[in-house]
C-alpha positions as CSV (number, residue, x, y, z in Angstrom):
1,M,97.8,130.2,121.9
2,F,97.4,127.2,124.6
3,F,100.7,125.5,123.3
4,E,102.7,128.6,124.3
5,S,101.6,128.0,127.7
6,L,103.0,124.3,127.8
7,P,106.4,123.9,130.4
8,I,108.4,122.6,127.0
9,G,110.3,125.3,126.9
10,E,113.1,122.8,128.2
11,N,112.2,120.5,125.1
12,V,112.9,123.8,122.4
13,V,116.1,124.6,124.0
14,I,117.6,121.2,124.2
15,L,116.5,120.4,120.7
16,Q,118.3,123.6,119.6
17,L,121.0,122.7,121.5
18,V,121.4,119.3,119.8
19,L,120.7,120.7,116.1
20,T,123.8,122.3,117.1
21,I,125.7,119.6,117.9
22,P,127.1,117.5,114.6
23,S,125.5,113.9,115.3
24,D,128.3,112.1,113.7
25,V,131.2,113.6,116.3
26,N,132.2,110.8,119.0
27,I,133.4,112.1,122.6
28,E,136.4,109.8,123.8
29,L,136.9,109.1,126.8
30,S,140.7,109.0,126.9
31,G,143.3,112.1,127.6
32,H,142.8,114.7,129.7
33,Y,139.5,116.3,130.9
34,T,139.7,120.2,131.3
35,Y,136.9,122.3,132.4
36,R,135.4,122.8,128.9
37,R,135.7,119.1,128.1
38,I,134.3,117.8,130.8
39,V,130.8,120.1,130.2
40,R,131.1,119.6,126.6
41,S,131.4,115.7,127.4
42,V,128.3,115.7,130.0
43,L,126.0,118.2,128.8
44,P,124.3,115.5,125.8
45,S,123.9,113.6,128.8
46,I,122.4,116.1,131.2
47,A,119.9,117.1,128.3
48,M,118.9,113.8,127.8
49,V,117.9,113.1,131.3
50,L,116.3,116.1,131.7
51,V,113.9,115.2,128.5
52,T,113.2,111.9,129.9
53,S,112.5,113.6,133.5
54,I,109.8,115.6,131.7
55,Y,107.5,112.9,130.5
56,S,106.2,112.4,134.1
57,I,106.2,116.4,133.9
58,V,103.9,116.7,131.1
59,D,101.9,114.1,132.1
60,G,101.0,115.8,135.8
61,F,100.4,119.1,133.9
62,F,97.8,118.0,131.9
63,V,96.2,115.7,134.1
64,A,96.2,118.6,136.8
65,N,94.6,121.0,134.6
66,F,92.7,119.0,132.6
67,A,91.6,115.9,134.8
68,G,91.6,117.4,138.2
69,K,92.9,117.0,141.7
70,S,91.9,113.4,141.8
71,G,93.8,112.5,138.6
72,F,96.9,114.7,139.7
73,A,96.9,112.6,143.1
74,A,96.6,109.1,141.4
75,I,99.3,109.9,139.0
76,N,101.7,110.8,141.8
77,I,100.8,108.0,144.2
78,T,101.6,105.2,141.5
79,F,104.4,106.7,139.4
80,P,107.4,105.7,142.3
81,V,106.4,102.0,141.7
82,I,106.8,102.4,137.6
83,M,110.3,104.0,138.3
84,M,111.2,101.4,140.7
85,I,110.7,98.8,138.0
86,G,112.2,101.4,135.1
87,S,115.6,101.6,137.4
88,L,116.1,98.4,136.7
89,G,117.8,99.6,133.3
90,L,119.8,102.4,135.1
91,M,121.6,99.8,137.5
92,I,122.0,97.7,134.1
93,G,123.4,100.4,132.2
94,S,125.8,102.4,134.8
95,G,127.0,99.3,135.9
96,G,127.4,98.1,132.1
97,A,129.0,101.4,131.1
98,A,131.7,101.6,133.7
99,L,132.6,98.0,133.1
100,T,132.6,97.9,129.7
101,S,134.3,101.4,130.0
102,K,137.5,99.6,132.0
103,L,137.3,96.8,129.8
104,K,138.4,99.4,126.7
105,G,140.6,101.1,129.1
106,E,142.4,97.8,129.4
107,G,142.3,97.3,126.0
108,Y,139.3,94.9,125.3
109,P,137.2,96.2,122.7
110,Q,135.6,92.9,121.8
111,K,135.1,91.9,125.1
112,A,133.3,95.1,126.2
113,N,130.9,94.5,123.3
114,R,130.0,91.3,124.3
115,V,129.2,92.6,127.8
116,F,127.0,95.3,126.4
117,T,125.1,92.5,124.2
118,M,124.5,90.7,127.3
119,L,123.0,93.3,129.6
120,V,120.9,94.7,126.7
121,W,119.4,91.5,126.4
122,F,119.2,91.0,129.8
123,G,117.3,94.4,130.3
124,L,114.8,93.6,127.5
125,A,114.1,90.3,129.4
126,L,113.4,91.8,132.7
127,G,111.2,94.6,131.7
128,V,108.8,92.0,129.4
129,V,108.8,90.0,132.8
130,L,108.4,92.5,135.4
131,G,105.6,94.6,133.5
132,I,103.5,91.7,132.7
133,V,103.8,90.9,136.8
134,L,103.0,94.7,138.0
135,A,99.7,94.8,135.2
136,F,98.6,92.0,137.2
137,L,99.1,93.0,140.5
138,A,98.1,96.9,139.9
139,P,94.9,96.9,142.4
140,M,96.8,95.6,145.2
141,V,99.5,97.5,144.3
142,S,97.6,100.8,144.7
143,R,95.7,99.8,147.8
144,W,99.2,99.3,149.2
145,L,100.5,102.8,148.1
146,G,97.5,104.6,150.0
147,A,94.9,105.2,147.0
148,D,91.5,105.6,148.5
149,E,88.0,104.9,146.4
150,A,88.0,107.9,144.5
151,M,91.6,107.4,143.0
152,M,91.3,103.9,142.5
153,D,90.3,103.3,139.1
154,E,92.9,105.9,137.7
155,C,95.9,104.1,139.8
156,I,95.1,100.9,138.8
157,S,94.6,102.3,134.7
158,Y,97.7,104.3,134.7
159,I,99.6,101.5,135.8
160,R,98.6,99.1,133.4
161,L,98.8,101.2,130.6
162,N,102.4,102.2,131.4
163,M,103.3,98.5,131.6
164,I,102.6,98.3,127.9
165,G,106.1,100.4,127.3
166,M,107.8,99.2,130.6
167,P,110.5,97.2,128.5
168,G,111.6,100.0,126.5
169,F,111.6,102.2,129.8
170,V,113.8,100.1,130.9
171,L,116.0,99.9,127.8
172,Q,115.6,103.5,127.7
173,C,117.2,104.0,131.2
174,A,120.1,101.6,130.5
175,F,121.1,103.1,127.0
176,Q,121.1,106.5,129.0
177,S,124.6,105.2,130.6
178,F,125.4,103.7,127.4
179,Y,125.7,106.2,125.1
180,M,128.6,107.9,126.9
181,A,130.2,104.3,127.1
182,A,129.6,104.3,123.2
183,E,131.4,107.7,122.9
184,R,127.9,108.7,121.2
185,P,125.9,110.8,124.0
186,Q,124.8,113.4,121.1
187,L,122.6,110.1,120.1
188,G,121.1,110.0,123.2
189,T,120.3,113.6,123.4
190,L,118.1,113.0,120.2
191,M,116.5,109.9,121.2
192,S,115.4,111.9,124.3
193,V,114.3,115.1,122.3
194,V,112.4,112.6,119.9
195,A,110.8,110.5,122.7
196,G,109.8,113.8,124.5
197,V,108.0,115.2,121.4
198,V,106.0,111.8,120.6
199,N,105.2,112.2,124.8
200,I,104.1,115.9,124.8
201,A,102.1,115.5,121.6
202,L,100.6,112.4,122.6
203,D,99.8,114.0,126.1
204,A,98.0,117.1,124.1
205,L,96.1,114.9,121.7
206,L,94.7,112.3,124.5
207,V,94.8,114.3,127.7
208,W,93.5,117.8,126.2
209,G,92.0,117.4,123.1
210,L,90.0,113.6,123.8
211,G,89.5,114.0,127.4
212,M,90.9,110.7,128.0
213,G,92.5,111.8,131.4
214,V,94.7,109.6,133.3
215,S,94.6,107.0,130.5
216,G,95.6,109.2,128.2
217,A,98.7,110.4,130.0
218,A,99.7,106.9,130.5
219,I,99.6,105.7,127.0
220,A,101.7,108.8,125.5
221,T,104.3,107.9,128.5
222,A,104.4,104.3,127.3
223,A,104.6,105.7,123.6
224,G,107.0,107.8,124.5
225,C,109.5,105.2,126.6
226,S,109.1,102.8,123.9
227,V,110.4,105.1,120.9
228,G,113.3,106.0,123.1
229,G,114.0,102.4,124.4
230,L,113.4,99.9,121.6
231,F,115.2,102.4,118.7
232,P,118.4,102.1,120.4
233,L,118.4,98.3,119.5
234,Y,118.1,99.0,115.9
235,Y,121.0,101.3,115.8
236,F,123.6,99.9,117.9
237,S,123.5,96.8,115.5
238,S,123.4,98.2,112.1
239,S,126.4,99.4,110.3
240,R,125.4,102.9,110.6
241,N,126.6,102.8,114.2
242,R,129.8,104.9,114.6
243,G,130.2,104.5,118.5
244,S,132.9,102.1,119.9
245,L,129.7,99.6,121.3
246,R,127.7,97.6,118.9
247,L,125.2,94.7,119.9
248,V,127.0,91.4,118.6
249,R,126.7,87.8,118.2
250,T,127.4,86.4,121.9
251,R,126.7,83.5,124.8
252,M,124.8,84.7,128.2
253,L,127.6,84.8,130.3
254,W,126.1,85.5,134.1
255,L,129.4,86.2,135.7
256,Y,129.6,89.5,133.5
257,V,126.1,90.3,134.0
258,R,126.2,89.6,137.6
259,K,129.2,92.0,137.9
260,A,127.7,94.9,135.9
261,C,124.4,94.8,138.3
262,T,126.4,94.4,141.3
263,N,128.6,97.6,140.3
264,G,125.4,99.5,139.3
265,V,123.2,98.4,142.3
266,S,124.0,101.8,144.1
267,E,122.1,103.4,140.9
268,Y,119.4,100.7,141.4
269,V,119.3,101.0,145.0
270,A,119.5,104.9,145.0
271,N,116.3,105.0,142.5
272,I,114.8,102.4,145.1
273,A,115.0,104.2,148.2
274,M,114.1,107.4,146.2
275,N,110.8,106.1,145.5
276,I,110.4,104.6,149.0
277,V,110.9,107.7,150.5
278,T,108.2,109.4,147.8
279,I,105.6,106.9,149.0
280,C,106.2,107.5,152.9
281,Y,106.3,111.3,152.0
282,N,102.5,110.6,150.3
283,L,101.4,108.5,153.1
284,Q,102.5,111.2,155.6
285,L,101.2,114.1,153.7
286,M,97.5,112.0,153.1
287,R,97.5,111.8,157.1
288,Y,98.4,115.2,157.6
289,L,96.6,117.3,154.6
290,G,95.0,114.8,152.5
291,E,95.1,115.0,148.8
292,D,95.8,118.9,148.8
293,G,99.2,117.7,150.7
294,V,100.2,115.2,147.8
295,A,99.3,117.2,145.3
296,A,101.5,119.7,146.6
297,Y,104.4,117.5,147.0
298,G,103.8,116.2,143.3
299,V,104.8,120.0,142.5
300,L,107.9,119.8,144.1
301,M,108.8,116.6,142.6
302,Y,108.5,117.5,139.3
303,I,110.5,120.4,139.8
304,A,113.2,118.3,141.8
305,F,113.2,116.0,139.1
306,I,114.1,118.6,136.4
307,F,117.2,119.9,139.0
308,V,118.1,116.4,140.2
309,A,118.5,115.5,136.1
310,V,121.5,117.6,135.9
311,F,123.2,115.6,138.7
312,I,122.1,112.1,137.4
313,G,122.7,113.5,133.7
314,Y,126.4,114.8,135.0
315,N,126.6,111.3,136.7
316,I,126.2,109.2,133.8
317,G,128.6,111.3,131.8
318,I,131.4,111.5,134.2
319,T,131.3,108.0,135.3
320,P,132.5,105.9,132.1
321,V,135.5,108.5,131.8
322,I,136.5,107.7,135.7
323,G,135.7,104.0,134.8
324,Y,138.4,104.4,131.6
325,H,140.9,106.0,133.4
326,Y,140.4,103.5,136.3
327,G,141.2,100.7,133.6
328,A,144.1,102.7,132.2
329,R,145.9,103.2,135.8
330,D,145.5,107.1,135.4
331,I,145.6,108.2,139.0
332,G,146.6,112.2,138.2
333,E,143.6,112.0,135.8
334,Q,141.3,110.7,138.4
335,R,142.3,113.3,140.6
336,S,141.6,116.2,138.5
337,L,138.2,114.7,137.4
338,L,137.1,114.1,141.2
339,R,138.5,118.5,142.1
340,K,136.7,119.8,139.0
341,S,133.4,117.5,139.8
342,M,133.4,119.1,143.2
343,I,133.6,122.6,141.9
344,L,131.0,122.1,139.1
345,I,128.4,120.4,141.2
346,A,128.7,123.0,143.6
347,V,127.8,125.9,141.2
348,A,125.3,124.4,140.2
349,G,123.7,123.3,143.5
350,I,124.2,127.1,144.4
351,L,122.3,128.1,140.9
352,M,119.1,125.7,141.7
353,T,118.5,126.8,145.0
354,A,118.7,130.2,144.2
355,T,116.1,129.6,141.0
356,A,113.8,127.6,143.2
357,E,113.6,130.4,146.0
358,I,112.9,133.2,143.7
359,F,110.8,131.7,141.3
360,A,108.9,129.4,144.0
361,R,105.6,131.2,142.9
362,P,105.5,131.3,139.2
363,L,106.4,127.6,139.2
364,S,103.6,126.3,141.4
365,R,101.3,128.1,139.5
366,I,102.0,126.0,136.4
367,F,100.8,123.0,138.3
368,V,98.3,124.3,141.0
369,G,97.2,127.8,139.8
370,Y,93.4,126.8,139.7
371,D,93.4,126.6,143.5
372,E,94.9,129.7,145.4
373,A,95.0,127.9,149.0
374,L,97.1,125.1,147.3
375,T,99.4,127.5,145.6
376,E,99.8,129.2,148.9
377,L,100.8,125.8,150.5
378,T,103.2,124.7,147.5
379,V,105.4,127.9,147.6
380,N,105.8,127.4,151.3
381,A,106.9,124.0,151.1
382,M,109.0,124.7,147.9
383,R,111.1,127.2,149.8
384,L,111.8,124.9,153.0
385,Y,112.4,121.8,150.6
386,F,114.9,123.2,148.1
387,P,118.2,124.4,150.0
388,A,118.5,120.6,150.0
389,M,120.2,121.0,146.1
390,L,123.4,122.6,147.9
391,L,124.2,119.5,149.1
392,C,122.8,116.7,147.2
393,G,124.4,116.9,144.3
394,W,127.9,116.1,145.8
395,N,126.4,113.1,147.6
396,M,125.2,111.6,144.4
397,F,128.2,112.5,142.5
398,V,130.1,110.0,145.5
399,S,128.1,107.1,144.9
400,A,128.7,107.4,141.1
401,L,132.4,108.2,141.6
402,F,132.6,104.6,143.4
403,T,130.7,103.2,140.5
404,G,133.5,104.6,137.8
405,L,135.8,103.1,140.2
406,N,134.2,99.7,139.9
407,N,133.5,99.6,144.0
408,G,129.5,98.6,143.8
409,V,129.6,98.0,147.8
410,V,130.9,101.3,148.9
411,S,128.7,103.2,146.0
412,A,125.7,101.5,147.0
413,V,126.4,102.1,150.7
414,A,126.4,106.2,150.1
415,A,123.2,105.4,147.7
416,F,121.2,103.3,150.3
417,T,122.3,105.6,153.5
418,R,121.2,108.9,152.0
419,T,118.0,108.2,151.0
420,L,116.7,104.7,152.4
421,G,118.2,105.4,155.4
422,F,118.5,109.2,156.6
423,E,115.8,110.7,154.3
424,L,113.3,108.0,155.4
425,A,114.3,108.7,159.6
426,C,113.6,112.5,158.7
427,V,110.3,112.2,157.0
428,W,108.8,110.2,159.8
429,L,110.3,111.8,162.8
430,L,110.8,115.3,161.8
431,P,107.2,115.7,161.4
432,L,106.2,114.6,165.3
433,I,109.0,117.7,166.2
434,L,108.3,120.2,164.0
435,G,104.7,119.5,162.2
436,I,103.9,119.9,158.6
437,S,107.1,121.9,158.3
438,G,109.1,118.5,159.1
439,I,108.2,117.1,156.2
440,W,109.1,119.9,154.0
441,V,112.9,120.0,155.6
442,S,113.1,116.4,155.7
443,W,115.6,116.7,152.3
444,G,117.6,119.0,153.6
445,I,118.4,117.5,156.9
446,A,119.1,114.1,155.4
447,E,121.7,115.7,152.9
448,M,123.4,117.0,155.7
449,L,123.7,113.9,157.1
450,S,125.0,111.8,154.0
451,L,127.7,114.6,153.4
452,F,129.9,113.5,156.7
453,L,129.6,110.1,155.5
454,C,130.0,110.6,151.9
455,N,133.4,112.5,152.9
456,F,134.5,109.8,154.9
457,L,134.0,107.1,152.3
458,V,135.6,108.9,149.7
459,V,138.8,109.7,152.3
460,R,138.6,105.8,153.5
461,F,138.1,104.0,150.3
462,A,139.5,106.4,147.6
463,P,142.4,107.6,149.7
464,Q,144.8,107.6,146.4
465,L,142.2,110.3,145.0
466,V,142.6,112.6,147.9
467,K,146.1,112.3,149.4
468,K,149.0,113.8,146.8
469,K,151.5,111.6,149.1
470,F,149.5,108.3,148.5
471,K,152.1,105.1,147.8
472,G,149.7,102.3,147.4
473,T,148.4,101.0,144.1
474,Q,144.7,100.6,142.3
C-alpha cells in the first residue's frame, strides 16, 4: 500500500506512452509541421524532461516524509548549485542540437556528426572536472547558501554524493536536446523512464527502507543520472544506432565547440539565473519565515518543475526543427512554427494555472501534510505563485526560438533579463512593499515585464517571421 501513495503516477503514464511508440521510428526534421505533427514530435521530449524533473521531486518527497523538515530544507538549499553545474549540459545540448540540425539542413551530415562528437566529449570532461571541484568546496558552498548548523552536515553530504553522478548528469542534460536532433526522441523518453525508475527504486530502498535520509536521496539521484547520461555513449557509437547522429572519430575543433556553447548559452543563463533566483528566494524566506518558508517554497518548486518541464521539453523538441528550416531557408515554415507554438503554449499555460489553483491543497499535502500550519502556508503561496504560468511559456519559447535561429546573443538577452533581471529585482523589492505576499507574486510580475521585452525582441530581431511583406533574406 505504501508504494500506491508515491507521486509516480506521471512515470507510469509516461512509461505506458513510451511502450505504445515503436522505438525504431524516427521523427524527421524536414517537411511541413501541422499541429498534430508538432505534438507528436515534441511529446517524447516533454515526457523525457518530465521524468528527469521527477528525480528531485521524489528525493524531496521521501526526505520530507521520512527524514524531517531539516533534511527537506537542506535539499532545497543545495539543489540549485547542483543544477547550475548540470545545466552546462543543457547549454551544450541545446546549442549543439541547433547547430547540428542547421548543418544537416544545409546538406552537411558528416560535419554534423563530428560536431556532435566533439560536444559530447567536451560535456563529459566538464562534468568530471567540475564535479571534483564542487565536492571539495561543499562546506564553503553550503555556508554561502545560508545553511545553518542544524542542516550543515546534510547539505555537505547531499552535494558530495551528487557529484559522483555529475558527469552523467551533464551528459543527460546534453543528450535531451541531441535525441531530437538525431530524430530519435522516443529513445530519450525511454532512457529517462529507465533512469527515473532507478532513482525511485533506490529512494524507496535507501531513504525509506534503510533510513539513510539525505545521503540515500543523493545516491539515488546520482545513480539515476549516471544511467541516463552514460548509456547513450554506448548507443550513439554502436551499430544499433538508427538515428541521424552518431559518435565518430574526430579531432577537437574549438571553433565549433565555442559556437555551439555561445548559441546555447541562453539556456545555461536561464538555468543559472533560475537557480540564483531560487537561492535568493531561500535567503529571503529564511529571513522572513525560517525553515517553514524554505519548505513551502520547496513544494512550489517541485510542482513548478513538472509544469515548466512541459515548456522546456517543448522547446527542446522544437528548437532543432526551427534550426533545420533556418538552415534550409524556409521562412514560410518558420512562420508557421511560430504561430502554432504560440497557440499551443497559451493553451498549456491556461491548463497548468487552473490545475495549480484548483488542486493547491491536495498537492501541498503530498509533501507537507504532516504539518497543518505549513500546509496552509503552502496553499496560500501556491495560489499567488502559479498565475505566472500564463506567461512564462511564451517568454521561454522566445529564447528557444532565437537559439533555433542560431542567434545566441538575443536568446541570452531574453533569458537573462527575464530571470536574473526582472525576477531577481522583484524578489528583493516586492517584499518591502507587500511583505511575504511580495515574495510569492514576484515570479508573475517578472513574467509580465518579460512579456513586453520578448515581444519586442521578436519584432526587432526576427521581422521575417512576423511581417508578411518582409523583403529581407536570412
